[in-house]
ZAMARGU-4260 file (C-alpha; in steps of 0.2 Angstrom, whole numbers, plus 5000, padded with zeros to 4 digits):
<rodrens>
0) 4851/4978/5090 | 4867/4984/5081 | 4883/4982/5091 | 4893/4997/5095 | 4912/4998/5095
5) 4913/4999/5114 | 4904/4982/5115 | 4918/4973/5105 | 4931/4962/5113 | 4948/4971/5112
10) 4960/4974/5105 | 4951/4975/5088 | 4955/4983/5071 | 4942/4996/5065 | 4939/5002/5048
15) 4929/5018/5044 | 4921/5013/5027 | 4916/5031/5023 | 4933/5038/5025 | 4941/5023/5016
20) 4930/5027/5001 | 4933/5046/5002 | 4952/5043/5003 | 4951/5032/4987 | 4941/5045/4977
25) 4953/5059/4983 | 4968/5049/4977 | 4960/5047/4960 | 4955/5065/4959 | 4973/5071/4964
30) 4981/5060/4951 | 4970/5066/4937 | 4973/5084/4942 | 4992/5081/4942 | 4991/5074/4924
35) 4992/5056/4929 | 4977/5047/4922 | 4980/5030/4929 | 4980/5023/4946 | 4986/5005/4951
40) 4982/5003/4970 | 4992/4992/4981 | 4981/4980/4991 | 4994/4976/5005 | 4987/4988/5017
45) 4970/4981/5019 | 4971/4964/5011 | 4952/4962/5008 | 4940/4959/4994 | 4929/4973/5000
50) 4944/4985/5000 | 4949/4980/4982 | 4931/4983/4976 | 4931/5001/4984 | 4949/5004/4977
55) 4943/4998/4960 | 4931/5013/4958 | 4918/5002/4949 | 4905/5011/4960 | 4909/5028/4953
60) 4910/5023/4935 | 4907/5038/4923 | 4912/5051/4935 | 4924/5064/4927 | 4940/5071/4933
65) 4946/5054/4941 | 4961/5044/4936 | 4956/5027/4929 | 4960/5012/4940 | 4969/5000/4928
70) 4976/4986/4939 | 4982/4981/4956 | 4999/4978/4965 | 5001/4964/4978 | 5015/4958/4989
75) 5010/4940/4994 | 5003/4925/4986 | 4986/4926/4996 | 4984/4944/4990 | 4987/4938/4972
80) 4974/4924/4974 | 4962/4936/4981 | 4963/4948/4966 | 4963/4934/4954 | 4947/4927/4961
85) 4940/4945/4958 | 4946/4945/4941 | 4938/4928/4937 | 4922/4935/4944 | 4921/4952/4936
90) 4931/4948/4920 | 4937/4966/4918 | 4951/4978/4923 | 4957/4982/4936 | 4955/4965/4943
95) 4963/4956/4928 | 4980/4966/4928 | 4991/4963/4943 | 5009/4966/4947 | 5017/4955/4960
100) 5026/4969/4968 | 5042/4961/4976 | 5057/4954/4966 | 5052/4937/4960 | 5059/4921/4967
105) 5059/4904/4960 | 5049/4896/4974 | 5034/4906/4970 | 5033/4903/4951 | 5022/4887/4951
110) 5009/4896/4962 | 5009/4911/4951 | 5008/4901/4935 | 4993/4892/4942 | 4984/4908/4946
115) 4989/4915/4929 | 4981/4900/4920 | 4965/4902/4931 | 4964/4920/4927 | 4967/4919/4908
120) 4955/4904/4907 | 4941/4914/4915 | 4945/4930/4904 | 4948/4922/4887 | 4966/4926/4888
125) 4964/4944/4894 | 4971/4943/4911 | 4989/4946/4916 | 5001/4944/4931 | 5017/4954/4930
130) 5033/4949/4939 | 5046/4961/4945 | 5065/4958/4940 | 5080/4967/4947 | 5094/4954/4945
135) 5100/4944/4930 | 5098/4928/4939 | 5080/4931/4940 | 5079/4932/4921 | 5088/4915/4920
140) 5077/4906/4931 | 5061/4913/4923 | 5067/4907/4906 | 5072/4890/4914 | 5054/4888/4921
145) 5046/4892/4904 | 5057/4879/4896 | 5053/4866/4909 | 5034/4869/4909 | 5029/4875/4892
150) 5021/4865/4878 | 5015/4867/4861 | 4997/4866/4867 | 5001/4877/4882 | 5015/4890/4878
155) 5021/4900/4893 | 5030/4916/4895 | 5031/4930/4908 | 5027/4948/4908 | 5040/4958/4917
160) 5042/4975/4925 | 5060/4980/4928 | 5062/4987/4946 | 5073/5003/4947 | 5081/5011/4962
165) 5078/5030/4960 | 5084/5034/4978 | 5076/5023/4991 | 5091/5011/4990 | 5080/4996/4994
170) 5075/4985/4980 | 5079/4989/4961 | 5093/4989/4949 | 5103/5005/4946 | 5098/5017/4933
175) 5114/5015/4924 | 5122/5003/4912 | 5119/4989/4924 | 5100/4992/4923 | 5101/4995/4904
180) 5110/4978/4902 | 5097/4969/4913 | 5082/4977/4903 | 5091/4971/4887 | 5092/4954/4894
185) 5073/4954/4896 | 5070/4961/4879 | 5081/4949/4870 | 5073/4934/4879 | 5062/4922/4869
190) 5051/4919/4884 | 5049/4936/4893 | 5041/4952/4888 | 5047/4969/4896 | 5030/4977/4900
195) 5036/4992/4911 | 5047/5000/4924 | 5043/5001/4942 | 5050/5013/4955 | 5045/5016/4973
200) 5048/5032/4982 | 5050/5024/4999 | 5062/5038/5005 | 5047/5050/5004 | 5042/5042/5021
205) 5055/5053/5029 | 5051/5069/5021 | 5039/5082/5029 | 5043/5097/5019 | 5032/5099/5003
210) 5046/5107/4993 | 5058/5093/4997 | 5044/5080/4993 | 5043/5088/4976 | 5062/5087/4973
215) 5061/5069/4977 | 5047/5065/4965 | 5055/5076/4951 | 5071/5066/4954 | 5062/5050/4952
220) 5054/5055/4936 | 5071/5062/4929 | 5080/5046/4933 | 5067/5036/4924 | 5068/5047/4909
225) 5087/5046/4909 | 5086/5027/4910 | 5073/5027/4895 | 5085/5038/4885 | 5100/5027/4889
230) 5090/5011/4885 | 5084/5018/4868 | 5102/5023/4863 | 5108/5006/4868 | 5094/4997/4858
235) 5098/5008/4843 | 5116/5005/4843 | 5113/4986/4844 | 5099/4987/4831 | 5087/4979/4842
240) 5069/4983/4838 | 5059/4988/4853 | 5047/5002/4856 | 5053/5010/4872 | 5038/5022/4872
245) 5026/5007/4875 | 5033/5003/4892 | 5021/5007/4907 | 5030/5018/4920 | 5023/5014/4937
250) 5028/5026/4951 | 5024/5033/4968 | 5020/5029/4986 | 5007/5036/4998 | 5018/5051/5005
255) 5023/5056/4988 | 5007/5053/4979 | 5001/5071/4979 | 5018/5077/4973 | 5019/5067/4957
260) 5014/5075/4941 | 5018/5073/4923 | 5026/5089/4919 | 5040/5079/4911 | 5027/5070/4899
265) 5032/5053/4904 | 5022/5041/4893 | 5010/5028/4900 | 5013/5034/4918 | 5003/5027/4933
270) 5003/5029/4952 | 5003/5014/4964 | 5000/5020/4982 | 4993/5008/4995 | 4993/5016/5013
275) 4981/5030/5007 | 4966/5020/5011 | 4969/5020/5030 | 4983/5033/5032 | 4991/5033/5049
280) 5001/5043/5061 | 5016/5043/5050 | 5006/5050/5036 | 4999/5064/5047 | 5018/5068/5049
285) 5022/5068/5031 | 5007/5078/5027 | 4999/5066/5015 | 4985/5064/5027 | 4980/5082/5032
290) 4970/5078/5048 | 4963/5064/5059 | 4947/5065/5049 | 4956/5056/5035 | 4962/5041/5046
295) 4952/5026/5041 | 4960/5012/5051 | 4961/5012/5070 | 4965/4999/5085 | 4951/4999/5097
300) 4957/4995/5115 | 4951/4995/5133 | 4957/5004/5148 | 4963/4991/5160 | 4974/5001/5173
305) 4974/5017/5182 | 4990/5022/5190 | 4988/5038/5200 | 5005/5038/5209 | 5017/5052/5206
310) 5029/5040/5197 | 5017/5035/5183 | 5001/5046/5183 | 4995/5036/5168 | 4983/5023/5162
315) 4986/5006/5154 | 4976/4999/5139 | 4975/4981/5132 | 4983/4984/5115 | 5002/4982/5114
320) 5015/4977/5101 | 5005/4962/5095 | 4991/4973/5090 | 5000/4989/5084 | 5018/4983/5081
325) 5033/4994/5087 | 5035/5003/5071 | 5043/5020/5074 | 5039/5037/5067 | 5047/5054/5067
330) 5035/5060/5080 | 5042/5047/5092 | 5031/5036/5104 | 5021/5020/5099 | 5004/5027/5093
335) 4992/5041/5097 | 4974/5042/5105 | 4961/5048/5092 | 4955/5066/5096 | 4967/5068/5111
340) 4983/5078/5106 | 4986/5081/5124 | 4990/5063/5128 | 5005/5052/5123 | 5007/5033/5121
345) 5024/5033/5129 | 5027/5015/5133 | 5023/4998/5125 | 5025/4980/5129 | 5018/4964/5121
350) 5000/4966/5126 | 4999/4983/5134 | 5002/5002/5131 | 5004/5016/5144 | 4996/5033/5141
355) 5000/5049/5150 | 4998/5068/5148 | 5010/5077/5137 | 5019/5089/5149 | 5036/5097/5149
360) 5037/5096/5168 | 5029/5079/5169 | 5017/5085/5183 | 5001/5088/5174 | 4988/5077/5182
365) 4980/5064/5171 | 4961/5066/5168 | 4957/5048/5175 | 4938/5053/5177 | 4937/5054/5158
370) 4944/5037/5155 | 4935/5025/5167 | 4942/5007/5169 | 4933/4996/5156 | 4930/5010/5144
375) 4937/5010/5126 | 4948/5022/5116 | 4953/5022/5098 | 4972/5022/5094 | 4980/5028/5078
380) 4994/5016/5073 | 5011/5023/5068 | 5010/5011/5053 | 4992/5005/5048 | 4998/4992/5036
385) 5007/4983/5050 | 4994/4985/5063 | 4980/4979/5052 | 4991/4963/5048 | 4990/4959/5066
390) 4971/4955/5065 | 4961/4942/5056 | 4945/4952/5056 | 4941/4971/5054 | 4925/4978/5062
395) 4918/4991/5050 | 4909/5007/5054 | 4902/5020/5042 | 4907/5037/5049 | 4899/5049/5037
400) 4893/5065/5045 | 4896/5058/5062 | 4915/5055/5065 | 4920/5038/5071 | 4919/5035/5090
405) 4918/5021/5102 | 4899/5024/5101 | 4899/5020/5082 | 4889/5005/5076 | 4897/4990/5067
410) 4889/4988/5050 | 4899/4973/5044 | 4916/4964/5046 | 4930/4961/5033 | 4942/4946/5033
415) 4959/4950/5027 | 4969/4937/5018 | 4984/4931/5029 | 5001/4923/5027 | 5012/4924/5012
</rodrens>
């Protein structure tokens, strides 16, 4: 007999496979509609083989009006190893073209080199792992690494994406002469190849207005074009031969995903969203996720406390910060209860969360009879990437026509890669 969600020990992370697939297809359709023909999904949200295969779109080959999935982005070495193993198995894109999506550090180079050799060996030299650079010292230690490890029989080199800061002000070199100088340092290197530019619209997570979101994506594209023009002028002045139009331009984030278009005709543009597979409470706020029906990742928990006194008038569930994290959102509070907009998760500790009615005067009586002790509820995390990372196993349901509920049957389990 199939196990239902309400039979699972809690807390547990739940994936709606049907919604996951729909979200992936919708992202590809939206990119294509907006004139961006290529998608490079990030795997950091789900960290699973099964999720990568769904994101790849190989089960929808031949369908029209969908952006091509041409590669992946990863953030950790285990994620990279996971995609490389898929590349060795399938021997085709998107599994054979991977960006290591955080600025590169020296301590990771040996591991990445080993995986690159494994991938190129399995694919007759077709596989590629790109690294991100946003500092001149990174260019120096990449070159030193090649000089120390290359040989005539096994020549080495690195494919590089230059990380640009177009407004988020986290990682990335500036889009001025500093960035141009760094790009030229890579171009003039005997051991590196400048493959593309990479930006991240992380500041879009704080935008709810669609017009403001459009301004942000237009600014991203305009700064990229300005940088390309400056780079082209510098190369012409120095008489350096390099085809700027060959560069891959990788842009985006989940909240900005539907606002990016190619009205400025940026060559070789691609989108790299990640959170879109699950969405979460933050994306309900930004509008990237239109309703709870598009949420694909939840935390299942069990009601372990009824507090009917006037000071609390609330219930307690057995999922706290170690299952959901204390990531904040503009809406406030720690998470939300699926299908219950009348409730709020107002207080969280390490292993528990308190839930009460939303009420301006604070006197609305909680419907305790609807939430018996020992029964289960599904919580929507503020940030699904972080919540999913709290678990070593996902219980998968297939919502389909019937929306996910605590009565949904578990159809399989996924095991995410862990650590760094």
